[in-house]
N, C-alpha and C positions, 0 to 999 in steps of 0.2 A: 282380606279381613272383612271388608264390607259385604262382599258376596256371601260369605259364610254367615255373618251375623244377620244379614237381611233374611236369609232362609230360616234361621233358627227363631228369630224374633217374630217373623210372620206366622210361623207355626204356633207360637205362644199366643199371639193375638187372636188367631182363629180358634184356638182351644178355649179362650176366655169369652169368645163370641162378642168381641168388641166390634162395633160398626163405625162407619164414616171415618175410617183411618186414612189419614193423609199419607203421602209417600214417605217411607222410612228414610231418614237421613242420618249419617254418622260423620262425626268430625273428630279431628285429633284434639285432645284437651290442650289448653294453653300451657298447662304445667305437666311435664312429662311424668311426674310421680303419680298423677291421677289416672294413668293407664294409657292404653294405645288408642282406643276409640271411645267416644261418648255419643249418646243419643238423647234428644229431648222429647221423644215420643210420648212419654208419660204426661208431660205438661200439656202437650197438644190434645191428648185424650181427656185430660182433666177439664179442659175448657168445653169440649163437646159433650162430655158425660156429666159435667157438674160434680165431679168427685175430686178428692184431694189427690194431687199428682204423685205425692210420695206413696200414698196407699196403692195407686195404680202401678207405680214402679215396683213396689213390693210384690204385688200379684204377678206381674210379668216375670220378675226374677224367680219367684217360686215355681212358675210354670215352665220356665225356659229349660230346654234340654240341650246342654252343650257338653262336648267331650272334655273331661279334665286334662286329657293329654294335649289338648289344643288351647283351652281357655283356663288360665290359672286363677282368675278372680273376676267376679261380677259384683259391683258395688253401687249403692245408691248415694248420690251426693247432692247437697244443696236443696233446692226446691223440688227435685225430682229427676235430675240427670241420672242416667244409668251408665256407669263406666265399665269398660271391659279391658282386661289385661290378658294378652296371649302368651303362650309358653314359647320357650326357645325352640322346642320341637316343631311347633306350628310354623314358625318362620323358616327353620331349616328345611322343612319338607317342601316349601315353596321354591327353593332353589332348583330342585329337580323339575318343577313345572316350567321354570324359565328355560332350562336346558332343553326340555321336550319341545316347547313351542318355538324356540329359536327365533328366526327372523319374522315370525308371526306374533311374537309376544308384544302385547300392547294394542293389538288390533281387536276389533269387535264387530258385531252386526247391529250395533245400536241404531244405525241409519236406516236399517230395513230396506236396503237397495233403492232408496228414494232417488228418483231421477233429478239430478242437481246440476245447475249451471253456475259457473263462477266466471264473471266478467271482470277483467282487470287489464291494466296498462292503457289500452284503447287510445293511444296517441295518434293523431293524424300524421301522415307521412310528410311533414314539412321541415324536418330537421332531425338531428341525432337525439336519442333519448337522454334526458337529464337524470341527475341522481334522484330526483323526486320520482320519476318514472321507475327508477331502479328499486326504490323502497316499495312502490306499489307492486312491482313484479315479484319481489320476495314475499310480500304479505299474501298476495293472491295465490301464488303457486303453493305456498306452504299451507294456506287454508284448504286448497284443493287436495293436497296430500293428506291433511288431517281428515277431511271428509271421506276420502277413499279408505283411510285406515279405520274409519268407524262405519264402514258398510254402505256408503252412498255410491251411486253410479254417477261419476262426475264428467262433465264436459267443460273444458277450458276454452273461453271465447274472448276474442279480441274484436272490438267494435271500432270502426274508423270511418272518417269522411274524407273522400278524395275530391270534393267539390267545394265551392264557396270562395270567399275572399282570400283566406290564407293560402289556398292552393293556387289561386291566381297570382298572388304575390310571389310564391315559390317559382311559378312559371316565368314571371317577368324578371325576377332576380337571376334565374339561370340563363335566360335569353340574353340579358345585359352582359353577364360575365362571359358568356360564349362570344358575343360580338366584340367584346373588349380584347379577346385573344387575337383579333384581326385588326381592330381599330381601338387603341387605348382611350380615345376621346369619346367613345360611345357612352351616352348618359346612363347612370344607374338610378333606379327608382329611389325617391327620397326615403320611403319607408320600407325599402327592400330588405331582404334577409342578409345580414352581414355574416362574416365568419368564413373561414377557409373551406368549409365543406361545400359551399356553393361554387367556389373556384374549382375545387376538385371535380365536382359533377360536370362543370362546363368543360374542363380539360378532357375528361373521359368522353364527353359528347363530341368534342372536336376530333378525338382519335377515331371515333366510330363514323362520324358524318363528314369529316373534313370541313370545307367551307360551304357546304351545300345549303345550310340554313340562311346564310347571308343573302342569298339571291331569292329566297322564297318569300312569298307574301307573309307579312309580319304575323298575322293571326295564326296562320297554319304553322309557322315556325315556332311560335310560342306554345301552341298546343303540343307539338312534338317535344319541346323542352319540358313541359309539364309531365308528359307520360314518362319521359326518360328519367327526370328527377324523382318522380314518385317511385318508379321501379327500383332505382338505385337506393333511395332512402329506405324503402321497405326491406330490401335485401339486407341493408346494414342493420336495421332494427331487429330483424329475425336473427341475424348473426350474433349481435351483442346479447340478446336474450338467451340464445343458445349457449353462450359462454357462461351464463348463470344457471344453465340447466333448465331453462323455462321454454316450454313448447306448447303450442295451442292446437286444439282440435278443429276450431272453426275461426275463420276470419270473416266477420259480417260487415258488409259495406252499407253505410247509411243510405247511399244513393239508390240501393236496390229497393228501399221503402218507397221512393218516389216512382221509379220505373215500373214497379209492380202494382202501383195504385193504392198501396197500404196507407199512405198519408191521407189521400183523398177519402178513403173508407172511414178513417177515424173521424175526420171532420164531419162527414155526413152522419155518422153514428151519434156524434155529440149533438148535431142539429136535431136528429130524431128524438133524442132524449130531452131536448129542450134546454140544453146547457151550453149551446154555442149561439152567438148572435153577432150581427154586423154593427159596427159603429166607427165613424170617422174613417171609413174606407178600410178598416181592419176587421179581422175575425177575432172575437173574444171568447174565452172559456169562462162560463159563469162559475168561477171558483168559489164564490161566496155561498153558492148553493151546495158546495161540496165540503163546507166547513172551513175554508181558508179565509184570510182577512180581506182580500180584495180580488176582483176578477183579473184574469191574465190575458194578454194578447197572445194568440197562437199563430196568427198570420198577420204580418205587418201590412200597412197600406201599400207598400211596394210589391206585395205578392209573395214576399219571402217569409217562410215559416220561422218562428222563433225556435230556439234550441229545445224547448220543452215538448213541442209537438212531435218531432221525430223520436224523442226519447220515450214518449208515451206509446207511440206506434211500435217501437222496438220492443218494449216490455210486453205489449200485447202479443207480439210474435213469440216471445219467450214462453208465455203460457200456452199459446196455440201449438207450440212444438212439444208440449207435454211435460215441461219441467214442473216438478212439485216443490222445489226449493230453488230460489234465485238469489245468488249472492253477488252484490255489486260492490266492487272495491274502488273507491273514488278518492281523489285528493280533496283537501279542505275547500278548494275553490268551487266545488260542486254542491256545497251544503244547502244553498238557497233553492236549488232546483228540485231537490228530492221530494218535498211535500207536494209540489205540483204534479210530479210524475205518479206518485202513489195515489193521489186523489183522482187523477185521470184514469188509471187502470181500475180503481175501485168503481168509478162511474161506468166503466165498460163491462162490469160484471165479474172482475177477477179479484182474488183475495190478496190485499196488500200485505197481510201477515206472512205470506209465503215469500216475501221479498226481504232479505236481510241486507241492509246497506252498511258497509264498513267504511268509515271516513278516517283517512290517515292524515297526520300533520306533516309538515314539511321537514326537510333535512338541511342542516347547516354543516358544511365541511370545515373542520378546524385543523390547522397545522401550527405547532409551536404556540398554541394559545390564541392564534389569530384566525379569523374567518377567511376561507379561500373562496373567491367569488368568480374570477374571470377565467376564460378559456380561449386560447387563440383559435381553436378549431370551430367553436360555436359563437364566439365573440362576446356572449353575455352570460354564459353558464358553463360549469364543468360538466362534461358528458359522462354518461354511465360507462362508456367504453374506456375513457381515460382513468376512471376510478378503478375499474377492474384491472386495467393494465398495471396500476400502481400497487394495489394491495392484494389482488387475487380474488377470484370469484367466491371462495369459501368465506373469507373475511367480510366481503361485501354483503352476502346473504345473512350471515350471522349477526353482524352489527346492525343491519337494517331491522332485524327482528328482536333486538335486545330490549327495546322499550315498547310499552303499550302503543297500539296504533294511533290512539288519540293524543299521544304525547309528542311534542316537538323533539326531534332527534338531533343531537350534536354528534357527528361522526368524527372521531379523533383519528386522523390519519397516522400520527406517530404511534399510537397504541396499536392500531391494526397491523402495523409493520413489525411490532416488537415480538421477538421470539422468547417469551418468558411467561411466567405464571400470571403476570398482570394482564396479558392479552387473553380474553375469555375464550375465543375460538381456538387459540393455540393450546390453552390449558385443557380444554375438552378433548381435542384431537390427540394431544400428547398422552392423556390418560389411556385412550384406546390403543395407541401405538405401544405404550409401555406394557399393557396387558398382553398384547400380541407377542411382544418380545419375551415375556415371562413364559407364555405357553410354548413358544418355540424352544426355549431353553429346557423346559420340562420334557418336551419330546426328545431332545438330544440326550437327555439323561435317562431315557427309557421309562419315564413316569407316565407318559401319554402315548397313545397309538399314533401312527402317521396321520397328519392332518391337525395335530395338536388340539384334540378335542376330548373333553371329559364326557363320557356317555351317561345319559340319565340313569340313575340307580347305581352307578359305579362307585360313588363316594359315600363314606360314612359321615353324613352331614351333621350328625349329633355331636361331632367334635368341634363344631363352630360355636364356641361358648363365650368368646371374648367380647367385651362391649363394642369394640370397633367392628367386629364381624357382624354382630346382630344389628348394629346401627346401619351398616351397609345393606344388609338383606332387607331391612325395613324400607330403606330408601328405594331399592330396586322394585319392591312390590308396589310402590306408588305409581309406577309408570302407566299402567292401563288407565287409572283414574285421571292422571295428568293429561293423557291424550284425549280422553273424553271431555274434560273440562276445557282444554284449549280449543277443541273443535266446537263444542256447543256454546261456548262463551265467545267464540271468534277472537281468541286471544293467543296468537301463536307465540308471544313472548314467554308464555308459561313453559314452553319446551326448552328454550335457551336457558332460562333460570334453573329449571330442573336439572338439565344436563350438567350445568356448572356445579350444582349441589352433589350430583352423583360423582363427578370427578373429584370433588373435595373429600367426600366420604371414602372414596377408594384410596386416594393418596394418604389419608389419615390411617386407614387400615394397613396400607403397604409399609408406611414408615414405622408403625408400631410392631408389626409382626412379619417374620420371615415367611415367605410363601413355601419355598422348598426347604424342608427341615429334615433332620435325620429320621423322623418318624414318617414313614411312607404314607400311612393312612391319613395323617393330618395334612400332609402335603397335597394329597389328592383332593381332600375336602376343600382346602384353600384354593386349589386350582379350579375347582368347580365354581367357587364363589367368584374367582377372577373371570372365568368364562361367562358367567351370568352377567357380570358387570359389563363385560365387553359387548354382549348381546344388546343390553339396554342402551349403551352409548351408540352402538352402530344403528340400532333402530331409530333412536332419536335423531341422529345425524341424517338418516335417510328421509325422515319427515321434513327436516329443515332444508333438505336439498344440498347438503354439504358432504364432503368426503369423510370417511373414517379410515385414516391411513394405518397401514400395518407397520410402517417404519417412518421415523422422523429423525 
């Protein structure tokens, strides 16, 4: 609808020689009786031209050339809104368009093949992934899917650090648990990593090395423990993400920024720019000169860089690698560092507007109305692997995406396990499976050719005249716009909400009208509508990274 009106209204504006026209926008009226779409372009033109908006609206309506077979009414309302009402024929004609496009319906080239990087998860290999990491994985991977669906060329990237205090504590904890397998009295570090996963790593290390590390010099043995634990944990991280359907193109190690001299380069460039100085034995970034409230330490007096310095260096590398859009998906604990990093890359000559930071809030697991906090495996949090094991990967991804990323999420374990209409992911998947069953039945009745598909142009879509049929068609036609808005608004929850609405509209249609009727032509038309609905549900599920089952 919007594409059609955009073309027709643009032609009218050009014919009237209106200039300084802002981008045309169309919205659904709040009251359905006011039509299918409305635009405020006459009011915007009224401001720039100094004319009465209703007079401009009338000129546009008089000049507008729309086909009566597609648009049944064009009306001026209020201070100058132009309302449009489309015909049933227009909507029905679009069903064939969905059938023709199939699994490409909803995709576009709006991104113009822009080289895009999406960084997400980026957890250091010190333990199993938490449910918070899981939410970030679902958000990041779905945003990457949305960007691909809108014509971006996407690289999924995982950034990690295998050095520093946390990794040393992992090494010390693993070494202590390993030694305790031979001597139960061997001391465990006071602030060591608790949880059974360290014991499991130590046991596997014993199976591979025997008691060889017991007689080895402690530092060498601890270094071997670090390498073994890191490799084991990274394998586990990749495996659990794989269970969610999440895979990365690049794993970028923070340590490479040091070994390649990139950290040193950034410090020297800041000094050349006059925005780095020494004070109290530390190196400071003159952040006040970059618009921030106070200067920041980038290298401590101990010689250890603060977290913001490698982050700035890493983002500089993102631009150097040619990315035109950088999407960072972070937890709420990163919110304080973002202004520093953006100011730093701007000082280095890169455009911070090309960096989109998506901050997600935390997750609370609920069971029987009570918060679930503890896990034997990790000692102080429930792991993502445990959550997937309990409710399944599809429910995990869908539930993580149901709320806006900036909203705290309560994950209801009871609801995720329920096989009823109350469970939103079950409800959406069941709608897809039900349609698949209807199409298989139609094939068995000889109404459809092998493969249970209605070919474009094979149905008399003019027979779809019932309110529930037209409402469902309208809902399906919203899909491309929903994909665009979810992508460019970085709001993946729009897809989950929309798919639930499609499932609701389909179920309403299905309960009100028999699909297979004594009238063959009507049956074929309704089967075409079913197939179009199945296409939209499947494409939406693909974007979310969940399955669209043929049977349930």
